[in-house]
KOLTORRO-997223 format. One record per residue: residue in three letters; x, y, z of N, C-alpha, C in turn. Coordinates in steps of 0.05 Angstrom, whole numbers, plus 5000, padded with zeros to 4 digits. Each point is the difference from the previous one (the first is absolute). Layout:
N
ALAXYZXYZXYZ
...
This chain:
503
MET321662721971498649895023500849715003
PRO500749915024500949735004497849804996
ALA500849754994498049794995498449955026
ILE497549914996498249935022500349715006
GLU500349935025500249725007497849945021
ARG498749774997497949925019500149705004
THR499449925024499749715006497149924996
LEU499549794986497349904995499849735015
SER498750015023500049775018498649754989
ASP498050054983498549774989498750084973
GLU498549824989498750064974498150235002
ALA498650035024498250225003501450274998
ALA502550015010501550254998500850064971
THR500549794984500550054972497650104986
ILE497649895007497550104988499650295008
GLU500550065025499750275010501850204984
LEU502549914995501850174984498950054972
GLY498849804988498850034974497750215001
GLU498449995021497850195003501150285004
ASP502150035016501150265005501250134975
LEU501349844984501250114975497850064979
ALA497849865002497850064981498950295004
LEU500550105024499150285006502250204995
ALA502449914993502350184996500850034971
LEU499549804983501050014973498150154982
LYS501050084977498450154981500849914971
ALA498450094981500649934972502850094993
GLY501449824986502850054992502049875018
ASP499149885022501849855018500549724990
CYS502549925000500749734994501249875025
VAL498949785008500949865025501349744991
ALA502649985005501549764994500149835025
LEU498849764999499849825022502149784998
SER501950005019502149814999499949835025
GLY501049754998500149825022499949714991
ASP500949825017500049714993497149904998
LEU499749764990497449874999498949985029
GLY497550075003498849995027500650235018
ALA501450214989500750235017497750195005
GLY497849974983497750165005499350194978
LYS501349984977499450194978497149984991
SER499149764995497249964991498050085021
THR500749945025498250085023499750315000
PHE502350144997499950295000498450104976
ALA500549894976498650094976497049965003
ARG499249775010497149935003498750205020
ALA501450055022498850195020499950284988
PHE502050084986500050274987497750034982
LEU499649814982497850014980497350005013
ARG499649835021497449995013499450255015
ALA502050125012499650265014499350224980
LEU501450014978499450204980497349974988
ALA499149754997497349944990497950025021
ASP500850025026498149995022498249754998
ASP501449784994498549754996501849775010
ASP499349915025501749795012499849734985
GLY497949984983499749754985500950014972
LEU501450224993501050034972501749764992
GLU499449884977501649784990502650124989
VAL502349905010502650104991501749764991
PRO499649924975501549774990503050074997
SER501749805002502950054996500550044970
PRO501550214993500650054972502449844990
THR500749795013502549854993500049914971
PHE497749914990499949904973499050214980
THR498350185008499150214982502050244999
LEU501850015020502050205004498950275010
VAL497550064993498850255009497049965005
GLN499050125021497250005006499250295006
THR497950104987499350285004497450025016
TYR499750235015497750055017499150294997
GLU497550034992498950274997498850085027
LEU501650135017499250075027500050315002
ARG499750105025500150295004502550124987
ILE502249875003502450054983500649744985
PRO500150004974500649754985502649885009
VAL500049735001502449865009500749784980
ALA502549974992500949774984502049845018
HIS499449755003501649825017501649824982
PHE502750045000501849854982501549795017
ASP500349774988501849795011502049934977
LEU502550085004502049984978501749755003
TYR499249815016501749765005500549854974
ARG498049994982500349864975500850184976
LEU500750245006500850194979502649914988
ALA500149974974502449904986502050234996
ASP499050244994501850234995498650255009
SER501550205010498750245010498650164979
SER500749954974498650154979497149914998
GLU499349775010497249905000498250185017
LEU501250165017498350175018498450194983
ASP501150104978498550184983497549864988
GLU500449754993497749864988497849955020
LEU500750015026497949965021498650265006
GLY500850224988498650255004500850145026
PHE502549965009500850105025499850315001
ASP501250134980500050305000497250125001
GLU498249884984497350105000498649965027
ALA500549775012498849945026501150205021
LEU502550064999501250185020499050294996
SER499550074975499050284995497250035010
GLN498549785003497250025009499549935029
GLY501949865012499649905027502549915014
ILE499649795016502249895016500949734988
CYS502649955001501049744991501249855024
LEU499049765006501349835020501649794984
VAL502649985006501749824985501449805018
GLU499249754997501449785014502349904982
TRP502249925012502449924987501150224981
PRO500450245011500950224983502949964990
GLU501449815012502849954992500149914971
ARG497849894990500049894973499950224979
ALA499450255008499950224981501250255012
GLU502249965014501350225015500450254984
GLY501149984976500650234985497650134987
ALA497849864998497750104986498050145019
LEU500349975026498250125019500850295004
PRO498150185008500750285004501950035023
ALA501950194997502050055021498650095025
LYS497950164998498550105023497949795006
ARG500649825018498149795007500349955030
ILE498049875011499949935028501049715001
MET502149955015501149735004499049905027
LEU498549784999499049885024501149725002
THR501949965019501449755002499249865025
LEU498949764997499149835022501949775005
ALA500549955026501849785007499049865025
HIS500449745002499249855023501750095024
GLU498750035023501550075025498649865023
ASN501349805011498949845022497349884991
ASP497850055015497449904991498550194983
GLY501250234995498650204984501650094976
ARG499850264993501450104977501250285007
ARG501850084983501150275002499750134973
VAL499150255000499650144975501750254999
GLU501350054978501450254996498850134976
ILE499350265003498750164979501950234993
SER500850014975501750224991498750134975
GLY500850244994498950144977500750295001
ALA498750164983500450284999498950145025
GLU501050235006499250135025497050055001
ASP498850104979497150065000498449745004
GLN500949784988498649755004500249905028
LEU502350015012500449915027498650185020
GLN499750264994498550175018497149925001
ARG498949934977497249914999499649745016
ILE501949824996499949745015500350055029
SER502050165008500450065028497650125013
ARG498650174985497650135011497849795006
SER499749814981498049795004500749825024
LEU502649945002500949835023499750155026
ALA500450275000499650165024497150005009
ILE498250004980497149985006499449735013
ARG501349794990499649735012501050015029
ASP502250125005501150015027498150175018
PHE498950214989498150175015497649835008
LEU498949844982497749835006500849795022
ASN502349884997500949805020500350135027
ASN501050255001500550135025497450105014
HIS497850014985497550095011497949785001
GLY500949765004498149785005498849884976
HIS501150044976498849884976502049834984
CYS501349825015501849804987498349834982
LYS501149934977498849834980497550114988
ALA499550265002497850134987500349994970
ARG497849984986500049994971499750294989
ARG501850084983500050274989499149994971
ARG498250194992499150024973499950294991
HIS500850054976499850274988497250095000
LEU499550255009497450124999499850224979
SER501850195003500050224980502550175003
GLY500550154980501950225001498450254991
ASP501150235005498650244990502050174984
ALA499250254995501650174984502550105014
SER500349935025502450085016501849755003
ILE501850015019501849785005498849805020
ARG497650065010498749825020499049754986
ALA500049785015498849754991498549885024
TYR498149834994498349885020499949704996
GLU500049865023499749714999497649925018
ARG498849784993498149885019501449775015
ILE499850015026501449815017498049805012
TYR500549744996498349805011501449855023
PRO499350065025501449875022499849704999
ALA502149875010500249704999497849875017
ASP499050155021498049885017497150024988
GLY499850114976497450014987498350245009
SER501150185016498550235010499750204977
VAL498550215005499350194979502450124987
SER499850054974502250114985500750285009
ARG502550094993500950275006501050124974
ILE500450265000501350144977502750105009
LEU502049954984502750105005500550234981
MET500750235012500750244984503150014999
ASP501049984976502950024995500650284989
SER500950185017500350284992502850105008
PRO502149934985502750095007500250304999
ARG501850115014500450295001500850104972
HIS498750224992500650124974502950094998
LYS501249964977502750104995499750294989
PRO501650185010499950284990500350014969
GLY498350174988500250044971501650254994
PRO500050094975501550244992498750255013
ILE501750185008499150255012498550174979
LEU497550085007498450154981499650295008
GLN499850055026499350275009500650035029
ASP501150225008500550075028501649785014
GLY501849874986501649795012498549745006
LYS497749974988498349765006499549844974
TYR499449745004499249834977497049975000
TYR499049864979497150004995498449915024
GLN500849775013498449895022499750215022
GLN502150155005499950205022498250234992
LEU500250094975498450234991497149934999
ALA499449754992497249924997498949865025
HIS501649995021499349885026499149714996
ILE501549854984499649714997501449865023
ALA498649825013501249865023502549864992
GLU502150035015502649884994500649765017
ASP498349945019500249765017497249935009
VAL499749815019497449915008498850155024
VAL501650185011499050165023497450144994
PRO499750154978497550134995497649814998
PHE500449764988497849815000499249925028
VAL501949945017499449925027498650225015
ALA500850254996498850225014497150054991
ILE499650014974497350054990498149765007
ASP501149764999498549775008499050025029
GLN501850085018499250035028497850215003
LEU500350224985498150225001497249914991
LEU500049864977497449914989498649805018
ILE501549825011498849805018498950145025
ALA501650195011499150145024497450164995
ARG499650084975497650154993497749824991
GLY500449745001497849814994499849914972
PHE502050064983500049914973501349724997
ALA499449864979500949724996502750004985
ALA502150085014502749974990501249755011
PRO501949874987501049745009501650015026
THR499549825018501649965024502849924992
ILE502150115012502749934994500949795021
HIS500649764991500749775018502950005006
ALA501750084982502950005004501250214982
ARG502350125009501150214983503050015004
ASP501450084979502950075002500350264985
LEU500050225015500050274987502650044985
ASP502249905009502650044987500149864973
GLN499049764999500149844975497650074981
GLY497950125012497750064983498349754995
ILE499549845020498449764998497850015020
LEU497549974991497749995018498449754995
LEU499049885021498149784998497450115011
ILE498050024982497550135007497649834995
GLU497850095011497449854997499249984971
ASP499049774992498949964974497150085000
LEU499450234988497250115000498349864979
GLY501249834984498549874979500850094972
SER498749884980500750074973497750104983
GLU497750045013497750104985500150305000
GLY499550124977500250294998497350144994
VAL500250224986497650154993499249974970
LEU501349814987499449944972498849734998
ASP498349964979498849734996501949834984
GLU499249764993501849814987500850104972
ALA498450174988500750114974501750255003
GLY500750085024501750235005498550264999
GLN497349995004498450245000499250085028
PRO499650265004499450105027497449885011
ILE500149935026497549935014499150255015
ASP497850114990499250275008499850035030
ALA498649815013499650035029502650015016
ARG502049864991502649995014501550274996
TYR499850114977501250264995498650225017
ILE497449985001498550205015500749995030
GLU500349755011500849975028502850105004
SER501749984980502750105002500050305001
ALA498250134986499750295002499150085027
ARG498249845011499050055028502349985020
LEU501849814996502349975017501750265000
LEU500550104976501650254998498750235015
ALA497450024998498650215015500549975030
ARG499949765010500649965028502950065007
LEU501849914982502950055005500550305002
HIS498650164983500550294999498550155021
SER498449875016498350145020501650055026
GLU502449885002501650045025502950064992
GLN501150205012502750094993502149785008
THR502250004985502149815004502450135013
PRO501249865020502450125012502450004980
ARG501750195003502350024983502149805006
GLU500349925025502149825008498849755013
ILE501149774992499049745009502449845011
ARG499949925025502149855012499849704992
VAL502249904988500049724991501149825022
ASP502150095014501049865023501550205018
ALA501549915019501250185020501950204987
THR501249924977502150174988499250114973
VAL497849914988499350084973497350155000
VAL500050244988497650164997499850074970
HIS497649954989499650074972498450264999
ARG501050194985498650254995498749984973
VAL497450024999498549984975500750244983
PRO501149964976500850244984497650144988
ASP500550254992498050164987500149964970
PHE497650004988499850004971500550294991
ASP502550074999500850284997500450074971
ARG500750254996500450104972502249844986
THR502249955014502249854987499149734991
THR498549865017499049734993498150014977
MET498150185001498050024978501450064973
LYS502050175001501250094974502049794990
ILE501449865018501849794990498549774987
GLU497549965010498349794988498950104973
THR499050244999498950104974502150024979
ARG502550045008502250014980500349744984
LEU498949785011500249754985498750024973
LEU498150184997498750044974502050124980
THR501550205008501950134982502649844997
ASP500749865021502549855000499849734985
TRP497649885001499749734989497949984978
TYR497650105006497849964980500550164975
LEU500550265003500250184977502349914981
PRO502449935009502149914982499249744986
TRP498649825014499149754987497950064979
LYS498150175006497850054982500950144975
ARG501850205003500850174977502649924987
GLY501549835014502649914989502250215004
GLU499550205017502050205006499450125027
PRO502050105014499550105027498250255000
ALA498850065023498650255004502050234999
SER499250224988501850234999500250135027
ASP502050165003500450155026497650185005
ASP498950134979497750185004497649845008
GLU499649764989497749845007500249915030
LYS502449925008500449925028499650235019
ARG501050244993499750235017497150085003
GLU498550004978497250085001498449805015
TYR500649744996498649795015500550025030
SER502550065007500650035029498650245012
GLU499950224985498650245010497049955004
ILE498949854981497149945002499549845026
TRP501749815005499649845024500550165026
ASP501850194999500350175023497450155006
GLY498850104979497550145004497849835010
LEU499849754990497949815010500549925029
ILE502549955006500649925028499550235019
ASP500350254991499350235017497149995009
LEU498249904982497249985007499549825024
LEU501849815005499649805021500450115028
GLN500750265001500450125027497449995016
THR497749994987497549995014498849725002
SER501549804992499049724999499849885028
GLU498149815003499949835023502249794997
THR501549965021502249794999499649805022
ASN500949764994499949785019501749774989
LEU499849775012501649774990499049924973
LEU501849964981499349884974501849754997
LEU498649784993501449744997501649984975
ARG499450174980501650054976499349824977
ASP499549745005499349824978497549845008
PHE497950145006497549875009498349934975
HIS500649774989498549904976500149705000
SER498849884980499449715000502249815009
PRO502550044991502049805009500550005030
ASN499250215014500750035028497649995019
ILE497849904989497549985017499249715000
ILE499849895024499249725004497150005010
TRP498449834989497249985008499649755017
ARG498950035024499649785019497049975005
GLU498849834984497149974999498849925027
GLU501649845015498949895025499950215022
ARG501250234996500050215021497650194997
ARG499950195018497750194999501150294997
GLY498350174988500750284997502650054987
LEU501450215009502650074987502249805007
ASP499549815019501949795005500349814977
ARG498150024981500249834976502350094982
ILE501050255003502050114982502749985013
GLY501749824989502749975009501950194985
LEU501850135015501850204988502849904999
ILE501350034977502849924997501550224984
ASP502649984999501750174983499650295005
PHE500450085025499750285008502650125011
GLN502249884994502650095011500850284990
ASP498850094978500750274989498050215009
ALA498549955021497950185009501250275008
MET498550214995500850285006497750155012
ILE500650255008497950195008499750194976
GLY497550014990499650174977497050044995
PRO499250114977497250054995498449745000
THR497949995015498449765003498849914973
ALA499850194981498949934974501749814984
TYR502649975008501849834984499149715000
ASP499549895024499249725001497349954987
VAL498250205002497449974987500349994970
ALA501850164989500649994972501349744992
SER501849905017501349744995498049774998
LEU497950015017498049795000498050044977
VAL499050244997497950054980501149974972
GLN502650064996501349964975502149795003
ASP499149755005501849785005501949974976
ALA502650015005501949994979500149734985
ARG499049795013500349734988497449904987
VAL497850145003497449904989498350244994
THR498449984978498350224992497650025018
ILE499550245012497750055017497950154983
SER497649894999497950144985499350265013
SER498850184984499250265011497949975021
SER498349804997497849955019501249915027
LEU501949815000501249915025501650235012
ALA501550154984501550225011498250205014
SER497850064988498150195012498949895026
ARG499449755002498949895025502149995022
MET502549954992502250015020500350285011
MET500050194982500250285009497750085018
GLN497649924993497750075016500249875028
THR500949765001500349865026502050145017
TYR502350064988502150145015499050275010
LEU498850164983499250275007497849995022
ALA498249824997497849975021501249935027
GLU501949825000501349925026501550235012
ARG501450164983501550225011498250225010
HIS497950064986498150205010498849915026
ALA499449745003498749905024501950015024
SER502750004995501949995022500850275010
GLY499250224987500750265009500250204978
ILE501250235005500350214980501849914978
PHE499050044975501549894977499550194976
ASP502250104988499950184978500149854974
GLU497649944989499849834976501250144975
ALA499750264998501050134976503049994999
THR501350055022502949995001500949714995
PHE498649815012500749724995499849934971
SER498050094986499649944972502450114984
ARG500850255006502350114986502549835005
ASP500449925026502349845007499949734987
TRP497749894998499749734987501050014971
HIS499250204985500950034973503050054998
LEU501050175019502950065000501649755007
MET499249865020501549765008499749784979
SER497849984987499749814977502050074978
ALA500250264994501950084979502949945008
GLN500650065025502749955010500749704998
ARG498149845009500549705001500249894971
ASN498450094982500049894973502450104984
CYS500950255005502450094987502449835010
LYS500049925025502049835010499849724987
LEU497649894998499749734990500849974971
VAL499450194983500749964972503049984997
GLY501550155018502949974999500949745012
ILE498749915021500849755013499649764981
TRP497850004985499649774982502349984980
VAL500950234990502250004980502649925014
ARG500550115024502449945015500249705006
LEU497849885008499949715006500749844975
MET499150094977500549864975502950044992
GLN501050244999502650064989502349945019
ARG499750075025502249975019500049735014
ASP497549905007499849765016499249754985
GLY499650034974499349764984497349895007
LYS498050175007497349915007498050134982
PRO499749914975498250134981497149965006
GLY499349805017497249945005498450235010
TYR501350195014498650235012499050194978
MET501049994976499250184979497149974992
LYS498849775007497249964993498250195015
HIS501050125022498450195015500150284989
MET501650054979500450274990497450134990
PRO498349864984497650134990498150095023
ARG499749825020498350065022501150255016
THR502650005003501350225015499550274986
PHE500250004974499450254985497150085002
ALA498249805000497250075003499450135027
TYR501349895021499850125026501150285001
LEU502350044987501350264999498250214986
GLN498949924978498250184986497650085017
ALA498949815016497850065018500950205021
ALA502449965011501050185020500450294990
LEU500850024975500650264988497550164993
SER497749885004497550144994499350225020
HIS501349995023499550205021501250274992
GLU498650225005501050264991502750075012
SER500649915024502550075013502449884985
LEU499549794985502249864986500350084970
LYS498750224993500150094972502950054991
PRO501750125016502850044990501449734993
LEU499549805016501349744994498749874976
HIS497350034997498649904976501250134975
ASP500350265001501050144976502849924993
TRP501749965021502849914995500049724987
CYS498349825010499849734989499150014971
MET498250184993499150024973502250114982
LYS501550205010502150134985502349814994
THR500649835019502349824997499249744985
GLY497449974994499149764986499549765018
ILE500250045027499549785018497049924999
LEU498350204998497149944998499150054972
ASN499349794986498750024974498849734994
SER499049964977498649764994501749755002
GLU502750044998501749775001501349965028
SER499550185019501549995025499849745015
ALA497749885000499649775017500749744987
ASN501150014975500549754986502949905005
């Protein structure tokens, strides 16, 4: 990938570049800052660190005399100034390798230790040009792709009336999506930027398709835009989209706030969960169209939560969890029997009530807006993977929140609220719904136990493993229904369910 070149018209542009790269770099990146005195190396480093800290007043002393200054930020950073380095071997004494293994290293005057710096590094060369500066950024292709993406987002903001806006990291999730909070230069209300590049095809797994296709995982932002339009049209509090680039996968959307349904200790706020159950009842009271027009040329067809999707998700248990738990792969007989059991369970869903399911309706994706009234208090996000399927799925997702333990008392009150609302809105088959709730709970939790392991082993995200005990408790509750006895017996036979399962 060719080097990136940009003109920096003034010091503010250099600061902006530092902020943009703070959103592009990750642990293990080494940035070598080159340039004459006064070229802007320290200005860049200061802006980078303050953006990463989300603290415009962060004290950033020059490491000229100490040689290294460390910062414990969202990503740890070590800021090196090698101007006074006598020999490149001294870099080891400064703890460079350890710092790089844990975070990001910013290196001023890298020429002093040329041979000791990693070959895979980002070279950022600043030079005076007229009244401003010129920067050239070179590095490995994956590094430059991340930087190019961040700079493309800056261009997107500039092109949609948000020049000089301040960008700050908000969150990332278990997918490739990332979110930023955008603060307009005019001081107006903040916005949320969704950075959702198009999925790259994965290995073919079945029927000539890769996992995202089989599981109906959104591969671009079109599904989000479509479902967002639908929810708003039906009176739900989904974010207004202020600007969009469907090709690049960049959306600038309304900031619904940061308050959720958990208290400061991370525990459920009962009243907010109960109102969320009420929202689902209203969502399920009206049928959803299969096709949603996004613009004159783009129509999104909401996919079905079909047999293929359900089974490819449940396979995560045999493909990822079981090998991790037992230290050996599932046998062919175990896989075949497990698949046949799920075929039988999915056959039961022929009589299910179906409607729009948001797919991940739980605490991370529910915003609470105290100043609003009624269901408008509940802001909805992260619904790009929505499908048409058994309505019980989202109720199971909420009542058995994957990220927080729901007490049996609160779960009961949520179910009572949902059921009462559904009965009040028309004909409703509660017995069939109860069966579907247990079945969808089992399907979801079989998927999740595999996802937690996959995130740890494949994606280097071990933090999700803390949810494993809760997920197994939910699975055991789901398997208590008589219709799921075949799956319960299989889990007992394979050792998935026993006294040690949830540890």
